[in-house]
N, CA, C and O of each residue as an XYZ file, in Angstrom:
872
protein
N      38.912    -24.735    112.458
C      38.992    -23.916    113.337
C      39.832    -24.181    114.726
O      39.974    -23.472    115.722
N      40.348    -25.535    114.379
C      41.804    -26.193    115.524
C      43.019    -25.764    114.585
O      44.139    -26.009    115.033
N      42.941    -25.225    113.482
C      44.152    -25.028    112.783
C      44.127    -23.635    113.389
O      45.076    -23.292    114.094
N      42.918    -22.647    113.125
C      43.290    -21.116    113.418
C      43.686    -20.787    114.664
O      44.495    -19.870    114.799
N      43.027    -21.695    116.124
C      43.440    -21.785    117.535
C      45.071    -22.041    117.541
O      45.847    -21.246    118.071
N      45.476    -23.212    116.905
C      47.113    -23.174    116.756
C      47.664    -22.003    116.335
O      48.557    -21.559    117.057
N      47.326    -21.276    115.195
C      48.064    -20.388    114.674
C      48.185    -19.372    115.601
O      49.230    -18.761    115.829
N      47.075    -19.181    116.160
C      47.001    -18.244    117.170
C      47.908    -18.558    118.447
O      48.585    -17.665    118.957
N      47.897    -19.540    118.821
C      48.873    -19.951    120.211
C      49.951    -19.697    119.573
O      50.594    -18.784    120.090
N      50.560    -20.295    118.339
C      51.769    -19.435    117.849
C      52.040    -18.372    117.592
O      53.217    -18.012    117.577
N      51.295    -17.768    117.386
C      51.567    -16.238    117.467
C      51.938    -15.413    118.332
O      52.771    -14.513    118.219
N      51.249    -15.747    119.312
C      51.199    -15.271    121.030
C      53.011    -15.877    121.540
O      53.709    -15.167    122.263
N      53.519    -17.288    120.992
C      54.248    -17.671    121.702
C      55.667    -17.126    120.834
O      56.781    -17.188    121.354
N      55.436    -16.570    119.396
C      55.842    -15.973    118.663
C      56.648    -14.693    119.126
O      57.864    -14.522    119.214
N      55.430    -13.723    119.433
C      55.463    -12.520    120.304
C      56.171    -12.408    121.383
O      56.826    -11.375    121.521
N      56.220    -13.482    122.453
C      56.799    -13.545    123.330
C      58.331    -13.865    123.410
O      58.833    -13.715    124.524
N      59.221    -14.323    122.300
C      60.485    -14.720    122.484
C      61.161    -13.871    121.149
O      62.328    -13.973    120.771
N      60.017    -12.944    120.503
C      61.109    -12.086    119.211
C      62.357    -11.150    119.631
O      63.506    -11.107    119.193
N      61.727    -10.443    120.608
C      63.179     -9.425    121.424
C      64.179    -10.362    122.008
O      65.197     -9.748    122.326
N      64.234    -11.510    122.233
C      65.091    -12.504    122.886
C      66.014    -13.151    122.006
O      67.240    -13.236    122.087
N      65.067    -13.675    120.993
C      65.913    -14.782    120.162
C      65.939    -14.571    118.697
O      66.433    -15.374    117.906
N      65.448    -13.584    118.415
C      64.988    -13.346    116.900
C      65.431    -12.008    116.566
O      65.397    -11.020    117.299
N      65.931    -12.106    115.144
C      66.053    -10.952    114.261
C      64.898     -9.950    114.268
O      63.895    -10.627    114.040
N      64.562     -8.729    114.410
C      63.456     -7.923    114.179
C      63.173     -7.392    112.668
O      63.980     -6.610    112.165
N      61.982     -7.834    111.919
C      62.276     -7.164    110.966
C      60.617     -6.463    110.396
O      59.555     -7.074    110.510
N      60.778     -5.015    109.765
C      59.942     -4.586    109.923
C      59.229     -5.292    108.572
O      59.950     -5.310    107.574
N      57.777     -5.921    108.428
C      57.430     -6.494    107.165
C      56.374     -5.469    106.676
O      55.762     -4.740    107.457
N      56.191     -5.461    105.253
C      55.317     -4.840    104.814
C      54.027     -5.588    104.309
O      54.163     -6.662    103.724
N      52.755     -5.038    104.524
C      51.888     -6.179    104.168
C      51.573     -5.718    102.624
O      51.734     -4.562    102.232
N      51.023     -6.970    101.679
C      50.576     -6.966    100.639
C      48.909     -7.115    100.960
O      48.368     -7.711    101.892
N      48.228     -6.259     99.705
C      46.810     -6.374    100.214
C      46.158     -6.297     98.636
O      46.668     -6.332     97.516
N      44.737     -6.172     99.150
C      44.067     -6.538     97.808
C      43.520     -4.712     97.300
O      43.719     -3.675     97.933
N      42.884     -4.879     96.104
C      42.338     -3.278     95.746
C      42.897     -2.633     94.789
O      42.214     -1.859     94.118
N      44.495     -2.849     94.479
C      44.914     -2.479     93.417
C      45.920     -1.445     93.954
O      46.810     -1.315     93.113
N      46.128     -0.659     95.025
C      46.758      0.046     95.520
C      48.266     -0.476     95.420
O      48.595     -1.649     95.247
N      49.315      0.878     95.594
C      50.603      0.406     95.400
C      51.032      0.202     96.954
O      51.321      1.155     97.678
N      51.038     -0.757     97.257
C      51.674     -1.586     98.775
C      52.972     -1.553     98.390
O      53.618     -0.923     99.229
N      53.736     -2.000     97.381
C      54.984     -2.040     96.978
C      55.975     -0.894     96.833
O      57.199     -0.852     96.711
N      55.375     -0.324     96.868
C      56.596      1.359     96.309
C      57.346      1.596     97.476
O      57.098      1.273     98.638
N      58.241      2.170     97.026
C      59.960      2.918     97.710
C      60.078      1.606     98.848
O      59.711      1.518    100.020
N      60.762      0.648     97.927
C      60.924     -0.417     98.642
C      62.078     -0.288    100.042
O      62.114     -0.958    101.074
N      62.978      0.877     99.568
C      64.508      1.057    100.295
C      64.023      1.890    101.401
O      64.886      2.220    102.213
N      62.466      2.422    101.665
C      62.118      2.529    102.946
C      62.649      1.599    104.224
O      63.437      1.844    105.137
N      61.698      0.171    103.807
C      62.308     -0.744    104.599
C      63.497     -1.182    105.331
O      63.688     -1.554    106.489
N      64.343     -1.002    104.155
C      65.956     -1.307    104.494
C      66.262     -0.378    105.352
O      66.698     -0.743    106.443
N      66.114      1.014    105.078
C      66.634      2.017    105.600
C      66.325      2.290    106.861
O      67.178      2.698    107.648
N      64.944      2.076    107.229
C      64.292      2.283    108.619
C      65.183      1.204    109.751
O      65.644      1.577    110.829
N      65.265     -0.050    109.244
C      66.170     -0.905    109.857
C      67.349     -0.916    109.843
O      67.925     -1.586    110.700
N      68.088     -0.197    108.894
C      69.688      0.101    109.423
C      69.378      1.313    110.381
O      70.030      1.165    111.415
N      68.874      2.068    110.398
C      68.640      3.295    111.438
C      68.269      2.717    112.779
O      68.723      3.159    113.834
N      67.399      1.681    112.690
C      66.978      1.322    114.102
C      68.249      0.483    114.665
O      68.683      0.583    115.812
N      68.788     -0.397    113.606
C      70.232     -1.194    114.224
C      71.513     -0.258    114.820
O      72.324     -0.618    115.673
N      71.459      1.045    114.123
C      72.640      2.063    114.267
C      72.085      2.482    115.807
O      72.867      2.449    116.757
N      70.668      2.880    115.981
C      70.456      3.745    117.100
C      69.665      3.403    118.173
O      69.117      4.255    118.872
N      69.546      1.991    118.391
C      69.210      0.977    119.426
C      69.797     -0.377    119.719
O      70.910     -0.620    119.253
N      69.293     -1.114    120.303
C      69.990     -2.136    120.342
C      69.003     -3.406    120.334
O      68.899     -4.375    121.086
N      68.460     -3.082    119.410
C      67.207     -4.073    118.349
C      67.949     -4.686    117.645
O      68.502     -4.100    116.714
N      68.234     -6.401    117.946
C      68.745     -7.144    116.354
C      67.536     -6.955    115.481
O      66.337     -7.174    115.653
N      68.303     -6.439    114.406
C      67.506     -6.445    113.240
C      67.921     -7.624    111.859
O      68.961     -8.281    111.852
N      67.076     -7.672    110.992
C      67.394     -7.817    109.468
C      66.937     -6.663    108.647
O      65.858     -6.095    108.479
N      68.313     -6.504    108.137
C      68.135     -5.401    107.064
C      67.368     -5.511    106.089
O      67.418     -4.366    105.639
N      66.545     -6.191    105.295
C      66.173     -6.625    104.387
C      64.610     -6.389    103.857
O      63.714     -6.214    104.682
N      64.345     -6.397    102.443
C      62.826     -5.865    102.121
C      61.958     -7.402    102.376
O      62.345     -8.461    101.882
N      61.020     -7.300    103.036
C      60.216     -8.220    103.272
C      58.853     -8.194    103.007
O      58.403     -7.382    103.816
N      57.859     -8.665    102.265
C      56.663     -8.642    102.135
C      55.816     -9.328    102.688
O      56.436    -10.392    102.684
N      54.598     -9.622    103.307
C      53.458    -10.609    103.710
C      52.243    -10.074    103.261
O      51.809     -8.933    103.418
N      51.678    -11.163    102.606
C      50.590    -11.418    101.724
C      49.563    -11.520    103.148
O      49.652    -12.343    104.059
N      48.549    -10.364    102.990
C      47.408    -10.683    103.996
C      46.600    -11.824    104.258
O      46.118    -12.310    105.281
N      46.584    -12.126    103.017
C      45.439    -13.267    103.095
C      46.294    -14.876    103.589
O      45.886    -15.999    103.882
N      47.618    -14.243    103.481
C      48.132    -15.830    104.026
C      48.280    -15.456    105.720
O      48.138    -14.375    106.292
N      48.730    -17.235    106.425
C      48.446    -16.997    107.395
C      50.201    -16.815    107.850
O      50.539    -17.243    108.954
N      51.007    -16.314    107.145
C      52.139    -16.263    107.560
C      52.232    -14.714    108.532
O      53.175    -14.346    109.233
N      50.981    -14.043    108.293
C      51.403    -12.656    108.893
C      51.532    -12.854    110.483
O      52.060    -12.029    111.229
N      50.890    -14.251    110.942
C      50.954    -14.624    112.449
C      52.301    -14.474    112.713
O      52.538    -14.528    113.920
N      53.393    -14.283    111.917
C      54.720    -14.857    112.235
C      55.537    -13.430    113.091
O      56.531    -13.581    113.802
N      54.900    -12.145    112.844
C      55.514    -11.211    113.149
C      54.896    -10.251    113.681
O      53.870     -9.937    113.079
N      55.134     -9.666    114.586
C      54.657     -8.611    115.714
C      53.921     -7.538    115.480
O      52.921     -7.052    116.006
N      54.845     -7.163    114.277
C      54.407     -5.825    113.516
C      54.308     -5.536    111.909
O      55.283     -5.527    111.158
N      53.338     -5.368    111.629
C      53.557     -5.191    109.971
C      52.850     -3.644    109.467
O      51.901     -3.015    109.935
N      53.531     -3.435    108.608
C      53.222     -2.050    108.033
C      52.288     -1.775    106.836
O      52.175     -2.830    106.211
N      51.593     -0.811    106.278
C      50.942     -0.514    105.285
C      51.066      0.508    104.528
O      51.750      1.345    105.117
N      50.823      0.774    103.763
C      51.462      2.373    102.751
C      50.546      1.921    101.242
O      50.142      0.817    100.879
N      50.454      3.054    100.696
C      49.893      3.312     99.464
C      49.497      4.562     98.853
O      49.638      5.552     99.571
N      49.125      4.708     97.921
C      48.598      5.941     97.343
C      47.110      6.017     97.293
O      46.474      7.059     97.449
N      46.532      4.683     97.035
C      45.270      4.804     96.991
C      44.153      3.450     97.194
O      44.124      3.112     98.377
N      43.427      2.784     96.488
C      42.757      1.776     97.011
C      42.800      0.603     97.646
O      43.296     -0.328     97.013
N      42.484      0.434     98.529
C      42.433     -0.942     99.302
C      40.711     -1.748     99.346
O      39.590     -1.266     99.512
N      41.188     -3.111     99.117
C      39.834     -3.478     99.251
C      39.893     -5.101     99.637
O      40.048     -6.073     98.898
N      39.719     -5.020    101.008
C      40.137     -6.427    101.321
C      39.316     -7.524    101.281
O      38.189     -7.426    101.767
N      39.703     -8.609    100.759
C      39.101     -9.646    100.824
C      38.533    -10.272    102.058
O      38.988     -9.993    103.168
N      37.407    -11.236    101.862
C      37.180    -11.945    103.299
C      38.131    -12.402    103.792
O      38.376    -11.732    104.796
N      39.045    -13.409    103.632
C      40.240    -13.840    104.108
C      41.110    -12.740    104.747
O      41.623    -12.978    105.841
N      41.297    -11.657    104.197
C      42.067    -10.434    104.656
C      41.601     -9.914    105.644
O      42.410     -9.504    106.477
N      40.356     -9.769    105.869
C      39.994     -9.282    106.856
C      39.635     -9.983    108.033
O      39.579     -9.412    109.123
N      39.423    -11.016    107.900
C      39.543    -12.454    109.060
C      40.893    -12.558    109.374
O      40.996    -12.973    110.528
N      42.099    -12.341    108.792
C      43.358    -12.390    109.514
C      43.698    -11.175    110.012
O      44.328    -11.145    111.069
N      43.341     -9.939    109.334
C      44.001     -8.997    110.195
C      43.346     -8.701    111.684
O      43.989     -8.209    112.611
N      41.797     -9.130    111.758
C      41.070     -9.087    112.874
C      41.608     -9.819    114.143
O      41.822     -9.581    115.331
N      41.740    -11.145    112.976
C      42.780    -12.155    114.449
C      43.974    -11.960    114.771
O      44.348    -12.010    115.942
N      45.000    -11.626    113.455
C      46.138    -10.624    114.349
C      45.950     -9.693    114.957
O      46.821     -9.691    115.827
N      45.328     -8.837    115.065
C      45.076     -7.669    115.845
C      44.461     -8.004    117.213
O      45.154     -7.703    118.185
N      43.487     -8.473    117.401
C      42.764     -9.396    118.478
C      43.745     -9.914    119.492
O      43.647     -9.757    120.709
N      44.817    -10.625    118.777
C      45.911    -11.415    119.539
C      47.149    -10.657    119.754
O      48.104    -11.383    120.029
N      47.348     -9.663    119.717
C      48.763     -8.822    120.025
C      49.296     -8.440    118.858
O      50.374     -7.898    119.101
N      48.999     -8.460    117.354
C      49.480     -7.937    116.536
C      49.220     -6.710    116.264
O      48.119     -6.211    116.497
N      50.625     -5.801    115.512
C      50.345     -3.936    115.566
C      50.337     -3.960    114.271
O      50.878     -4.863    113.634
N      49.549     -2.693    113.586
C      49.728     -2.545    112.254
C      49.800     -1.043    112.118
O      48.809     -0.329    112.273
N      51.162     -0.523    111.783
C      51.358      0.517    111.236
C      51.025      1.311    109.758
O      51.526      0.868    108.725
N      50.490      2.043    109.743
C      49.667      2.157    108.291
C      50.258      3.629    108.272
O      50.154      4.378    109.243
N      50.903      3.990    107.061
C      51.200      5.354    106.361
C      50.675      5.618    105.024
O      51.049      5.137    103.954
N      49.811      6.406    105.242
C      48.968      7.194    104.183
C      49.961      8.140    103.246
O      50.352      9.281    103.494
N      50.222      7.377    102.189
C      51.062      8.018    101.384
C      50.551      9.098    100.007
O      51.138      9.337     98.952
N      49.424      9.524    100.455
C      48.681     10.167     99.881
C      47.658      9.443     99.100
O      48.040      8.850     98.090
N      46.052      9.402     99.524
C      45.270      8.572     98.550
C      44.315      7.958     98.946
O      43.109      7.966     98.699
N      45.559      6.927    100.177
C      45.156      5.968    100.806
C      43.706      6.343    101.917
O      42.804      5.507    101.856
N      43.551      7.205    102.616
C      42.705      7.770    103.666
C      41.398      7.100    103.372
O      41.175      5.928    103.675
N      40.381      8.036    102.658
C      39.352      6.948    102.914
C      38.972      5.746    102.387
O      37.768      5.490    102.364
N      39.746      4.971    101.968
C      39.592      3.707    101.783
C      40.299      2.770    103.263
O      39.804      1.805    103.844
N      41.107      3.222    103.436
C      41.756      2.829    105.106
C      40.508      2.437    106.108
O      40.060      1.377    106.543
N      40.106      4.117    106.284
C      38.821      4.122    107.229
C      38.061      3.138    106.990
O      37.851      2.278    107.845
N      37.416      3.098    105.538
C      36.380      2.337    105.166
C      36.675      0.744    105.654
O      35.802      0.156    106.292
N      38.037      0.034    105.298
C      38.161     -1.259    105.612
C      38.384     -1.722    107.065
O      38.265     -2.885    107.450
N      38.702     -0.730    107.770
C      38.942     -0.987    109.592
C      37.648     -1.064    110.070
O      37.265     -1.977    110.801
N      36.663      0.240    109.534
C      35.063      0.095    110.001
C      34.264     -1.081    109.578
O      33.251     -1.454    110.169
N      34.827     -1.713    108.403
C      34.237     -3.199    108.131
C      34.690     -4.077    109.152
O      33.989     -4.701    109.948
N      35.895     -4.068    109.056
C      36.398     -5.165    110.601
C      36.128     -4.946    111.926
O      35.798     -5.931    112.586
N      36.205     -3.640    112.586
C      35.700     -2.942    113.876
C      34.716     -2.125    113.989
O      34.820     -0.979    114.426
N      33.646     -2.679    113.588
C      32.573     -1.604    113.350
C      32.242     -0.858    114.461
O      31.505      0.122    114.360
N      32.775     -1.272    115.659
C      32.196     -0.819    117.257
C      33.243      0.032    117.559
O      32.981      0.613    118.612
N      34.943      0.560    116.836
C      35.696      1.140    117.110
C      35.907      2.068    116.397
O      35.275      1.976    115.345
N      36.635      3.114    116.492
C      36.960      3.905    115.635
C      38.727      4.749    115.788
O      39.502      4.909    116.731
N      38.745      5.003    114.764
C      40.588      5.681    114.619
C      40.273      7.169    115.564
O      39.435      8.028    115.292
N      41.072      7.152    116.545
C      41.476      8.275    117.221
C      42.250      9.277    117.411
O      43.362      8.790    117.615
N      42.314     10.466    117.466
C      43.742     10.907    117.274
C      44.409     10.850    118.633
O      43.768     11.129    119.646
N      45.921     10.429    118.683
C      46.607     10.050    119.208
C      47.147     11.201    120.254
O      47.977     11.924    119.703
N      46.923     11.502    121.431
C      47.677     12.665    122.180
C      49.097     12.956    122.048
O      49.747     11.922    121.891
N      49.932     14.232    122.061
C      51.297     14.054    121.936
C      51.949     13.591    123.230
O      53.161     13.383    123.289
N      51.145     13.435    124.248
C      51.691     13.165    125.425
C      51.894     11.550    125.703
O      52.335     11.056    126.741
N      51.341     10.656    124.183
C      51.469      9.016    124.490
C      52.812      8.860    124.189
O      53.511      9.641    123.543
N      53.155      7.737    124.729
C      54.822      7.406    124.642
C      55.049      6.832    123.288
O      56.169      6.367    123.081
N      54.130      6.788    122.291
C      54.638      6.306    121.053
C      55.150      7.576    120.430
O      55.105      7.588    119.200
N      55.651      8.696    121.053
C      55.567      9.725    120.950
C      57.097     10.274    121.467
O      57.694     11.293    121.121
N      57.483      9.260    122.383
C      58.644      9.723    122.785
C      59.223      8.316    123.493
O      59.695      8.324    124.630
N      59.148      7.402    122.869
C      59.259      5.653    123.192
C      61.122      5.715    123.292
O      61.777      5.013    124.062
N      61.586      6.519    122.515
C      63.202      6.950    122.010
C      63.729      8.007    122.053
O      64.551      8.476    122.840
N      63.115      8.501    120.951
C      63.243      9.905    120.159
C      62.121     11.306    120.808
O      60.973     10.884    120.948
N      62.217     12.223    121.046
C      61.554     13.093    121.913
C      60.811     13.330    120.615
O      61.377     13.428    119.527
N      59.317     13.428    120.831
C      58.405     14.126    119.621
C      57.231     14.727    120.595
O      56.172     14.104    120.659
N      57.368     15.673    121.193
C      56.280     15.713    122.198
C      55.404     16.546    121.605
O      54.268     16.688    122.058
N      55.899     17.281    120.372
C      55.066     17.988    119.562
C      54.649     17.583    118.542
O      54.689     18.366    117.593
N      54.185     16.452    118.363
C      53.635     15.534    117.142
C      54.585     15.075    116.252
O      55.811     15.106    116.352
N      53.895     14.652    115.386
C      54.574     13.954    114.091
C      55.360     15.144    113.325
O      54.850     16.261    113.235
N      56.662     14.837    112.766
C      57.200     15.933    112.314
C      56.406     15.640    110.009
O      56.063     14.543    109.567
N      56.393     16.596    109.417
C      55.868     16.672    108.634
C      56.797     16.223    107.696
O      57.917     16.652    107.970
N      56.766     15.442    106.574
C      57.637     15.126    105.860
C      57.767     15.648    104.505
O      58.780     16.084    103.959
N      56.281     15.508    103.932
C      55.739     15.910    102.696
C      54.491     16.580    102.645
O      53.556     16.126    103.305
N      54.298     17.954    101.709
C      53.107     18.861    101.939
C      52.315     18.305    100.358
O      52.702     18.335     99.190
N      51.146     17.851    100.972
C      49.987     17.510    100.194
C      48.998     18.673     99.797
O      48.912     19.385     98.796
N      47.807     18.528    101.766
C      46.928     19.181    101.400
C      46.728     20.914    102.459
O      45.739     21.582    102.760
N      48.358     21.086    102.758
C      48.621     21.551    103.214
C      48.118     21.691    105.000
O      47.977     22.783    105.551
N      47.954     20.661    105.534
C      47.030     20.272    106.524
C      48.571     19.863    107.548
O      49.686     19.539    107.138
N      48.167     20.006    108.715
C      49.334     19.430    110.068
C      49.086     17.726    109.932
O      48.067     17.049    109.794
N      50.240     17.461    110.018
C      50.100     15.837    110.026
C      49.399     15.131    111.253
O      49.471     15.664    112.360
N      48.728     13.953    111.078
C      48.023     13.677    112.678
C      48.486     11.955    112.641
O      48.703     11.150    111.735
N      48.499     11.903    114.084
C      48.689     10.395    114.528
C      47.600      9.775    115.047
O      47.110     10.037    116.146
N      47.081      8.684    114.025
C      45.446      8.396    114.868
C      45.952      6.850    115.378
O      46.982      6.233    115.105
N      44.770      6.483    116.250
C      45.465      4.828    116.637
C      43.789      4.596    116.681
O      42.861      5.385    116.505
N      43.825      3.267    116.970
C      42.781      2.419    117.224
C      43.127      1.113    118.255
O      43.943      0.218    118.032
N      42.373      1.252    119.296
C      42.471      0.474    120.580
C      41.486     -0.883    120.106
O      40.268     -0.913    119.932
N      42.333     -1.791    119.995
C      41.301     -3.618    120.203
C      41.588     -4.085    121.672
O      42.621     -4.065    122.342
N      40.394     -4.486    121.923
C      40.207     -5.090    123.448
C      41.344     -4.122    124.244
O      42.390     -4.568    124.715
N      40.871     -2.533    124.303
C      42.028     -1.851    125.097
C      43.006     -1.350    124.835
O      43.470     -0.330    125.345
N      43.609     -2.230    123.707
C      44.963     -1.680    123.623
C      45.373     -1.038    122.212
O      44.744     -1.276    121.181
N      46.416     -0.257    122.271
C      46.526      0.098    121.156
C      47.154     -0.920    120.122
O      48.068     -1.698    120.398
N      46.473     -0.795    118.769
C      46.752     -2.027    117.954
C      47.003     -1.548    116.250
O      47.527     -2.171    115.327
N      46.481     -0.388    116.293
C      46.892      0.321    114.979
C      47.366      1.751    115.076
O      46.644      2.575    115.639
N      48.682      2.146    114.499
C      48.979      3.774    114.608
C      49.045      3.902    113.074
O      49.556      3.110    112.282
N      48.321      5.251    112.785
C      47.792      5.387    111.638
C      48.779      7.049    111.130
O      48.296      8.126    111.481
N      49.740      7.025    110.546
C      50.078      8.254    110.129
C      49.594      8.791    109.091
O      49.448      8.094    108.088
N      49.147     10.471    109.081
C      48.048     11.040    107.865
C      48.910     12.214    107.631
O      49.701     12.614    108.485
N      48.782     12.686    106.641
C      49.204     14.414    106.241
C      50.786     14.200    106.760
O      51.374     15.112    107.341
N      51.414     12.906    106.492
C      52.885     13.106    107.202
C      54.053     12.422    106.333
O      55.133     12.967    106.107
N      53.669     11.130    105.872
C      54.243     10.580    104.847
C      56.051      9.857    105.538
O      57.107     10.065    104.940
N      55.974      9.284    106.467
C      56.784      8.869    107.324
C      57.820      8.181    106.365
O      58.934      8.655    106.146
N      57.282      6.864    105.742
C      57.988      6.285    104.809
C      58.364      6.559    103.316
O      58.840      5.763    102.508
N      58.054      7.805    103.152
C      58.880      8.741    102.099
C      59.682      9.642    102.613
O      60.066     10.512    101.831
N      60.107      9.698    103.879
C      61.274     10.058    104.417
C      62.174      9.134    104.876
O      63.278      9.402    105.349
N      61.555      7.719    104.691
C      62.976      6.563    105.057
C      63.557      6.370    103.765
O      64.765      6.134    103.771
N      62.831      6.427    102.379
C      63.722      6.292    101.490
C      64.584      6.673    101.307
O      65.049      7.546    102.040
N      65.386      6.096     99.974
C      66.624      6.897     99.741
C      66.562      8.211     99.413
O      65.562      8.532     98.771
N      67.306      9.019     99.660
C      67.587     10.495     99.559
C      67.343     10.874     97.884
O      66.732     11.833     97.412
N      68.067      9.734     97.165
C      67.639     10.625     95.813
C      66.023     10.079     94.832
O      65.840     10.186     93.619
N      65.137      9.549     95.808
C      63.842      9.347     95.391
C      63.174     10.406     95.626
O      62.465     10.771     94.688
N      63.143     11.216     96.831
C      62.488     12.448     96.884
C      63.243     13.546     96.959
O      62.736     14.644     96.732
N      64.138     13.456     97.180
C      65.134     14.514     97.202
C      64.980     15.410     98.505
O      65.199     16.620     98.559
N      64.434     14.337     99.868
C      64.016     15.463    100.852
C      65.565     15.791    101.544
O      66.592     15.113    101.501
N      65.274     17.213    102.244
C      66.583     17.577    102.731
C      67.291     16.607    104.080
O      66.450     15.989    104.733
N      68.453     16.481    104.428
C      68.665     15.034    105.652
C      67.985     15.636    106.821
O      67.471     14.726    107.472
N      67.724     17.041    107.469
C      66.610     16.675    108.439
C      65.499     16.567    108.716
O      64.963     16.525    109.824
N      64.951     16.499    107.385
C      63.400     15.912    107.375
C      63.666     14.096    107.061
O      63.116     13.213    107.719
N      64.431     13.908    106.147
C      64.778     12.555    106.376
C      65.073     12.193    108.019
O      64.216     11.384    108.377
N      65.820     12.462    108.910
C      66.446     12.087    109.908
C      65.101     11.914    110.916
O      64.898     10.923    111.617
N      64.072     13.317    110.814
C      63.177     12.919    111.646
C      62.008     11.953    111.569
O      61.432     11.482    112.549
N      61.670     11.668    110.077
C      61.197     10.408    110.069
C      61.657      8.976    110.175
O      61.026      7.925    110.289
N      63.146      9.291    110.092
C      63.618      8.101    110.576
C      63.476      7.792    112.353
O      63.163      6.795    113.003
N      63.893      9.243    112.727
C      63.490      9.020    114.560
C      62.000      8.187    114.677
O      61.787      7.050    115.097
N      61.046      9.223    114.129
C      59.727      8.506    114.279
C      59.622      7.278    114.461
O      59.428      6.706    115.534
N      59.789      6.656    113.046
C      59.711      5.775    112.482
C      60.499      4.234    113.576
O      60.006      3.117    113.736
N      61.629      4.708    114.056
C      61.955      4.158    115.187
C      61.129      4.511    116.449
O      60.765      3.447    116.951
N      60.731      5.455    117.089
C      59.817      5.415    117.999
C      58.392      4.437    118.266
O      57.951      4.047    119.346
N      57.834      4.188    116.832
C      57.077      3.142    116.197
C      57.672      1.836    116.885
O      57.335      1.246    117.911
N      58.340      1.675    116.267
C      59.173     -0.112    116.319
C      59.386      0.089    117.861
O      58.349     -0.301    118.397
N      60.167      0.472    118.693
C      60.270      1.080    119.914
C      59.232      0.679    120.875
O      59.261     -0.111    121.818
N      58.327      1.413    120.401
C      56.809      1.379    121.493
C      56.510     -0.150    121.153
O      56.561     -0.828    122.178
N      56.271     -0.740    120.236
C      55.510     -1.831    119.877
C      56.426     -3.046    120.673
O      55.998     -3.705    121.621
N      57.495     -3.153    120.193
C      58.296     -4.149    121.000
C      58.665     -4.018    122.430
O      59.158     -4.956    123.056
N      58.441     -2.927    122.915
C      58.063     -2.900    124.498
C      56.778     -2.788    125.539
O      56.635     -2.791    126.762
N      55.989     -2.695    124.463
C      54.432     -2.785    124.969
C      53.639     -4.060    124.446
O      52.462     -4.229    124.764
């Protein structure tokens, strides 16, 4: 228990200095269940390079992942989770994520198609009294740096549905942002991976920048 308290104190302190003394890196989350949490690793580097070019945020443009079962998660103000299928969190992973989010951390989830039923189930286990709610287009996450006043861009087509941005509030703070039927992460990947048009990739990178800017300024 004492170790957990110390970890949380360190985490809160780290959040207070990250934008002043540290280079930011969007860290990918490794999780249990067999889903391909590791796919399209060029996405991480490309979104960091874009943020470096279009904002004054100091970044590390390298691929980094953190195991959700590790207390290393508490070193980072934001982690992102993606994949195509199953996610089934261990008791340790669930507790880490709960503690992380309750103490100022932020989780960005991008459904790469197939993740939706699994991630909703896991979040419901961790926060049974909370729910994912659709975030209105007027929310500042859609205009923190670039204007997306009409909502998320559509990057990849799957089920002919409009893209949706869902959020979960933990202790009254937006702590999870979840993009569904959108595939921002695919739009961040190297062009030859998915052969997306330049305009589509640009929109994905712009919206990704909005998410990061929102987290680091809130």
